[in-house]
MIFIVEX-764586 format. One record per residue: residue in three letters; x negated, y negated, z of N, C-alpha, C in turn. Coordinates in pm, whole numbers, padded with zeros to 5 digits, always signed. Example, Ala and Ser with C-alpha at 12.3 -4.5 7.8 and 13.67 -1.06 7.14 Angstrom:
! MIFIVEX-764586
ALA-01319+00569+00780-01230+00450+00780-01320+00330+00780 SER-01285+00225+00708-01367+00106+00714-01290-00003+00787 
! end
This chain:
! MIFIVEX-764586
MET-00107+00102+00010+00007+00013+00043-00093-00115+00020 LYS-00045-00234-00120-00144-00331-00112-00017-00421-00065 VAL-00116-00542+00047-00018-00653+00072-00141-00774+00051 TYR-00052-00870-00001-00120-00979-00069-00055-01090+00014 CYS-00163-01155+00083-00105-01247+00170-00201-01382+00150 TYR-00157-01489+00248-00225-01601+00255-00287-01606+00418 GLU-00368-01644+00441-00441-01654+00595-00362-01750+00682 ARG-00276-01874+00643-00276-01966+00697-00118-01984+00696 CYS-00082-01848+00636+00086-01869+00606+00153-01781+00721 THR+00244-01846+00817+00332-01821+00899+00390-01670+00914 THR+00461-01674+00764+00531-01538+00737+00468-01454+00731 CYS+00314-01458+00629+00238-01357+00630+00168-01295+00764 LYS+00153-01395+00821+00104-01351+00958+00219-01273+01065 LYS+00312-01310+01044+00454-01204+01116+00452-01104+01028 ALA+00439-01082+00900+00424-00956+00838+00333-00866+00865 LEU+00238-00918+00877+00090-00830+00915+00101-00794+01034 LYS+00184-00874+01128+00187-00817+01312+00293-00681+01282 TRP+00388-00684+01197+00477-00606+01218+00422-00503+01155 LEU+00351-00469+01045+00297-00377+01001+00190-00322+01108 ASP+00141-00372+01200+00014-00350+01282+00141-00307+01413 ASP+00215-00362+01434+00290-00324+01541+00372-00164+01516 ASN+00399-00152+01395+00484-00043+01344+00332+00094+01288 GLY+00226+00071+01295+00124+00183+01279+00120+00204+01132 ILE+00153+00090+01067+00151+00112+00911+00050+00047+00843 LYS-00046+00189+00772-00171+00127+00702-00149+00071+00591 TYR-00237-00037+00550-00232-00113+00444-00367-00193+00412 GLU-00341-00198+00258-00467-00306+00230-00416-00431+00223 LEU-00520-00531+00288-00496-00645+00275-00595-00741+00145 ILE-00497-00808+00094-00564-00874-00008-00544-01060-00004 ASP-00637-01112+00008-00616-01265+00020-00550-01315-00107 ILE-00421-01329-00117-00350-01407-00276-00419-01511-00319 LYS-00475-01610-00204-00551-01740-00294-00667-01677-00412 GLY-00762-01601-00352-00904-01573-00372-00879-01472-00467 ASN-00805-01385-00429-00790-01254-00542-00636-01219-00575 HIS-00592-01332-00666-00429-01303-00652-00454-01172-00778 PRO-00277-01151-00763-00229-01047-00882-00261-01090-01036 ASP-00320-01011-01125-00279-01060-01217-00191-00988-01309 GLU-00169-01052-01436-00067-01054-01541-00007-00888-01534 LYS-00100-00811-01533-00058-00671-01588-00034-00628-01426 THR-00071-00644-01328-00017-00618-01167+00149-00683-01126 LEU+00146-00798-01191+00249-00882-01165+00379-00814-01285 ARG+00346-00761-01380+00485-00718-01446+00478-00589-01387 ALA+00419-00489-01375+00420-00355-01322+00503-00375-01197 ALA+00481-00489-01094+00548-00539-00938+00731-00584-01013 HIS+00698-00624-01105+00840-00700-01137+00964-00617-01216 LYS+00897-00485-01297+00964-00388-01304+01000-00289-01203 LYS+00882-00244-01118+00923-00183-00983+01046-00224-00912 SER+01038-00362-00893+01138-00472-00805+01252-00436-00871 GLY+01275-00446-00961+01423-00467-00987+01475-00609-00972 VAL+01419-00718-00918+01448-00847-00897+01413-00953-00999 GLU+01515-01046-01034+01468-01138-01142+01315-01193-01087 LEU+01258-01207-01249+01118-01295-01215+01139-01388-01172 LYS+01236-01455-01117+01207-01623-01064+01191-01592-00909 LYS+01214-01472-00875+01198-01439-00737+01064-01412-00701 PHE+00972-01426-00775+00850-01373-00732+00777-01525-00736 PHE+00839-01646-00738+00789-01774-00732+00812-01820-00582 ASN+00673-01879-00567+00686-01939-00422+00769-02083-00392 THR+00881-02100-00429+00948-02212-00429+00916-02338-00325 SER+00864-02261-00215+00822-02394-00130+00711-02406-00097 GLY+00600-02371-00176+00475-02385-00225+00441-02534-00277 GLN+00327-02627-00211+00312-02737-00298+00290-02745-00454 ILE+00235-02640-00498+00207-02619-00670+00299-02643-00724 TYR+00412-02566-00676+00550-02554-00735+00623-02650-00749 ARG+00646-02721-00665+00696-02858-00633+00599-02964-00748 GLN+00487-03001-00730+00390-03076-00803+00437-03029-00933 MET+00446-02912-01016+00407-02875-01165+00613-02903-01165 GLU+00685-02914-01103+00823-02937-01108+00926-02826-01169 LEU+00852-02676-01148+00906-02592-01165+01054-02553-01150 THR+01118-02627-01091+01282-02591-01078+01323-02639-01188 LYS+01231-02724-01260+01312-02782-01387+01258-02723-01491 LYS+01132-02675-01506+01081-02616-01606+01095-02470-01644 LEU+01117-02361-01541+01110-02260-01542+01254-02227-01611 PRO+01341-02265-01607+01468-02242-01680+01453-02221-01844 ASP+01342-02302-01894+01328-02297-02048+01195-02222-02071 MET+01138-02116-01967+01037-02079-01982+01057-01949-02006 SER+00989-01858-02127+01000-01741-02155+00949-01627-02033 ASP+00978-01507-01994+00911-01413-01943+00764-01423-01934 ASP+00687-01398-02053+00576-01459-02084+00456-01531-02029 GLU+00557-01672-02039+00494-01760-01996+00515-01791-01835 LYS+00618-01715-01789+00643-01725-01622+00521-01606-01563 PHE+00499-01517-01684+00382-01375-01567+00249-01478-01622 LYS+00216-01547-01708+00075-01619-01741+00087-01705-01603 LEU+00164-01791-01623+00193-01858-01486+00184-01853-01354 LEU+00219-01714-01334+00196-01667-01224+00059-01609-01151 ALA+00032-01545-01264-00133-01472-01278-00237-01582-01240 SER-00175-01742-01307-00274-01797-01278-00329-01884-01156 ASP-00231-01860-01046-00299-01894-00927-00150-01847-00831 GLY-00259-01756-00710-00183-01681-00602-00086-01777-00527 MET-00107-01905-00518-00037-01995-00449+00126-01995-00506 LEU+00138-01928-00623+00263-01995-00701+00337-01866-00646 VAL+00294-01715-00615+00333-01586-00582+00442-01615-00465 LYS+00526-01565-00436+00610-01554-00320+00541-01437-00239 ARG+00534-01464-00112+00399-01414-00065+00479-01373+00115 PRO+00455-01267+00176+00400-01165+00130+00447-01087+00028 LEU+00374-01064-00089+00381-00929-00189+00321-00835-00173 VAL+00412-00731-00150+00361-00630-00107+00387-00480-00189 ILE+00327-00437-00231+00292-00306-00374+00292-00183-00306 THR+00397-00086-00299+00342+00057-00244+00373+00136-00383 ASP+00395+00256-00364+00378+00337-00471+00563+00346-00565 ASP+00620+00297-00464+00762+00322-00473+00882+00179-00469 ALA+00807+00101-00405+00880-00017-00411+00813-00136-00383 VAL+00851-00290-00431+00762-00381-00398+00853-00502-00308 LEU+00810-00553-00220+00891-00633-00132+00818-00802-00136 LEU+00903-00884-00161+00848-01019-00143+00944-01092-00057 GLY+00801-01147+00002+00853-01257+00170+00894-01130+00219 PHE+00927-01165+00386+00914-01065+00494+01043-01085+00546 LYS+01134-00970+00531+01275-00969+00589+01266-00850+00689 GLU+01276-00859+00807+01242-00692+00889+01319-00593+00869 ALA+01429-00649+00832+01539-00549+00816+01512-00465+00684 GLU+01488-00539+00594+01441-00482+00445+01329-00409+00441 TRP+01225-00463+00512+01078-00357+00551+01107-00255+00644 THR+01157-00245+00710+01204-00137+00789+01287-00022+00719 GLU+01392-00057+00650+01435+00042+00564+01350+00080+00454 VAL+01251-00013+00386+01174+00040+00272+01052+00094+00321 LEU+00991+00119+00438+00857+00099+00464+00851+00239+00595 LYS+00948+00245+00650+00973+00334+00791+01031+00469+00730 
! end
């Protein structure tokens, strides 16, 4: 299981604490320094079954600075994947990728259902 996180993100800190408290092993990856590439994002999106726009960190500074709320509706999926792969801070976190599932953000009930 790979967990993409940003060390200063409070949601990521809560998620990692939950994983540790529940004895779940994971590989921690710094989403800023070692962000997922386009191939990884495409595979995660396919596995997740959620809309591609859910992969964006809509509360992030870069998202707001780029005014992506206005731009995303007119972008193709290829353009969105390229954009997500260009900067890990655009990706919703934590991003968890297992053999069977993909989790975006931290919702304890969902994590309990999928990971336990």
